[in-house]
N, C-alpha and C positions, 0 to 999 in steps of 0.2 A: 421369240419368233426366229425361225432359221431363214438365212438368206442364201439364195443360190449364187455361186460364183461362176462367171464365164471366163474360162481361161484364155479366151482371145482378147478379152476387154483388158486382163491383167498383162498380158503380152504387150498389147499396143501401149498402155500406160508406162511400163517399164521402159519400152523403147524410146518413148518421147523424153522421159526424164534422163536416159543414158545420152541422147543426142545432145540435149541442152547442156548436160554436165560436161561433156566433152568440149563444148563451145566455151564454156567458162573456164576450163582448164588451158584451153588455147589463148584465151584472153590473158590469163594468169602468166603465161609464159612470156607474153610481150613485155611484162614489166622487167624482165631480164635482158631485154634489148635496149642498148643505149639511146637509139632515137626516140623510141616510144616513151621510155622513162623521162627523157629531157623534155618532150612534149606535154606529158602528164604533169610533171613538175612546174613547167611554165603555165600551164592551165590554172593550177592551184594558186600561184603567185599572182597571175594577172587578176583572178577574181578576188584574191585576198586585198589588192591594192585598189579595186574598184571603188570610185567614189559615189557611183550610182547604184543602179540595181542590175541584176541579171535577168534578161528577158529570155525565158527558154520557149522555144517554138518548134512545131513540127505538124505534120498532117497525117491523117489516118492512124495507124496503129502507133506510129512514131509520135503522133500528137498526144495520144493518151500517156505514153511514156514520158514525153516531155512535161505533161501536166503533174505527173508524179514527182518527177526530179525537181520541179519548181516548189512542191509542197514540202519535199525533204530539205531543200535548201532553207526554206522559211523557218522551219522547225529546228533548225541547227545553227542558226545564227547568220545565214547569209540571205540578204533581202533579195528576193526573186519575184517574177510574175510570170505566168503562162500566157502565151499568145498563140491562138490557133493561126497557122500559116495563111489559111485562106481568109481569114479575118484581116490579117495584117495588111493585105493589098486592097481592102475595101474600106480604109478609113481608120483602122486601128493601130497604124503606124504611130499614131500621136501619143503612144504610150512611151515611146523612146525619148530620152533626154540625153543632153551632153554628159558624157562620162558613163554611160550605160554600156553593157556588154550583151551581145546576142549569143546564145548558146542554141544551136540548131541541131536537131536530131533527125537523121534521114538515112534510111538504108541505101537508097540509090544515089541520093544527092543531085538528082536530075528532075525532080518533079517540076510542073510548071509553076506552082506557087512559090516554090523556093527560088526558082530562076527570076521570078518577078520581084521577089523581095530582096535579092542581093543588091541591085543597083540602087535602091532606096537607102539601104544600110550603108553603103559605100558614100553615098552622097551626104549622109549624116556624120560621117567619120566614126561610125560604130565599129568597135573591134568585134570580129566574128570568130567564134570557136565552134567547130563542128564536130559531132560524134557521127561518124558515117561508115558504111560498109563498102563504100565505093571510093577508093583513093584516087581514081582518075576521073571523078565527076567535076562538073563545073563548080559545085559547092566546095570540094577539096582544093580547087584550084585558086579560089579567091579567098579562102578563109585565112585567118592570121595563125590559127592552130587547128590542126585536123587530128583527132584521135581515131585510130583505126578500130572499129567495132566489127569487122567482117567476120563471118562465120563460114564453115565449110559446107554447111547444109543446114536447111530448116529442118524442123522435127516433123513438119507435114510431109507425108509420103510422096506428094508431088513436087516438094521443094518449092512450094509457092506461098502459103499462109505464113505471115510473120510470126515467128515463134522463137527460135534460137536468137535471131537477130535482134528482136526486141529486148529479150532477156539479157543479151550482151550489152546492149545500150543503157538498159536500166542499171546493170551493175556498175558500169563505168560512171554513171550519173551519181550512184550511191557512194562510189569510192572517191569522187570529187568532193561530195558533200561532207564525208566524215574527215577527209584529209583537211578540209577547211575548219571544221569543227575543232580538231585537235590544234591546228594552227592559231585559232582564235583563243584557245583554252576556255572553251565553251563548257561551262560547269553544269552540275545537275540543278543548281539554283536557276540559272540562265534557262535552262530546259523547262523548269517548272513555269516560268513566267509566260512561256509561249504555249504551254499545254495546261490550262487552268481547269479544263472540264473532265468529267468522267473518272474512271478508275485511275488513270495515270495521273490526273491532277491531284486527286486525294493522296496518293502515295508521295507525291513530291511536295504538296503545299500544306497538307494538313499537319498542324503542330500538335504536341502533346497538350499545351495550354487550351487548344480548342475543344478538347473532349474529356479533360481530367475532372475528377470530383473535386470541388473547391470549397473553401470556407467552412462553414458549419457542417457541411456533409463529409468532411474528412474524418475518418476514424482514428482518433488520437488518445492515448492513455499515457500517464506518466510512468516512469519506471518503477516506482514503489506502489503503483495501483494493485489493489487486490485482485484475486483470480475472478472473483464474481463481477467486478467492474469490467474486467478485460472481456469476459464472455458477453455482458451486456452490450459493450461497445460494438464487438463483432456483430452481434445478432442485430442491433439497432440500425447500424449503417449498412448492413446487407452487402458488403464487399468481400466477406469471407476472410478479413483479416483487420488488423489494426497497427497503426505506427506506433512506436514507443519512443518517448522523448525524454531526455535528461536535461533540465536547465533550457528547455524549449527547443533543443536540438535533437536531431534523429539519432536515436541510440540502438533502434533495432526495429524488428517487425515480428508479429505474432499472427499465425494464420490459424483457421480452424482445424487444420491437420496438426499443428502443434498441440492444441487443446486435447485433441482425441489422443495422441500419442502419451501425452501426460497423464491422462486418466487411465490408459491401459497399464501403465507402470506403477502409478501411486495413487491410491484413494485416501491415503491417511494424510493428515495435517494439510489439507487443501486450503484451509483458511489462512495459513501462514504463507502461502506461496504468493510471491509478488510477480509483476510483469518481467521484471529484470531477471527472474530465475528461469523463465521459459522462452525468452525471446530469442531471435536469430540476431546476434550483434553485428553482422555483416550483411545487411539487406541491400538488394540492388536499387540504386537510386538513379533517377533521370532528371534532367532539367526540363522545364516547361517549354523552353525554346526549340528542344529537339523535334525532329519530325516524328510524327506518330508512328510512322512505318519503322523507325529505330527502335521504338517501345516494343513493337511486336517482335522484332528480331531478337531483342534481348530476352523476352519472355520464352520464345521457342528455343533458343539457345541453352537457357537454363531451367526449362521445363517448369515454369511458374506461371501464374495467372494474374499476378498483381505486381505493380511497381509503385514505389513512393516516389513522389515529385518533390524535390527539395531545392532550395535557393543556395545561392553561393555561400552562406553561412551554415548550410545544413539544417535549415529550418524547414519543416514540412509545409509546403503550399498546395499540396494536391495528392491525389491517389488515382491510378489508371488501372483498369481492369481489362482482361482480355476480351470479356463480352462486349464492352464498348467499342473495342477495335473491330469485332465482328460485326456489329451493327453498322459500322462505318463502311463495311465492305472491303476492309484490308486484308 
């Protein structure tokens, strides 16, 4: 079905993206300024040394950005909590404990809720980091650190709706989170522990051992097995291949493709052919402790559909097939 394209819609969309792109480029230039770089570095160090949690707060669109930044902190190794600024002045200040840090997101820095929140934070000796577009605001004045997220203009044609300003604040929050991730040496294994569900969880947590064929279901023949036994093993185990062993250790692999190529070349003396005569003596082997996604990457790189799973002594302990990985959604 054909779809009509309104050129004005495209023009409007491109203009918004261009304005926000320019705002991010301006933000990037600030990292070349000594003062901004020093403040950013101090922010990362202060949060890194924090013995408590980072309470990220804001109101309106800034509150939505604050919520996202808190979520990114938590998923990358920094203990954080989102607090709506309006809720904070109606009883939820109780989330703060000694050693916590307040990260306040505000374009103007002068909203009523923020002004009412500041005295309570000062009374509790809570360090305040602010991401604000107004360096002359009350919030900027009382903050221990203030990061400039100001923009030249919003993408809104009336220069009113928070667009470029919220994007700049979000990018700064992400920059802080990832700088902390790298400083903590937060690994993919750490990442997996806080992302156990869904497709991402499977990519990080699912091991070869969880999905490989095991025990009596592994197709295995000895290196001196006759061709008919090789064919029977491949057919009966239904994996399109068989592992070949010598003295119980992996010696090679034979696929149904190897059998077809053999039959195309030589139909004489088939009864004399042994597994060792047609096997691939350099099969790809993977450990059962490896992530399943690694098995997929090896298969894709080498254009194969099966992998032998071996232990440290090169004994076969399993077989993994591309179809199983597909079934798991990898």
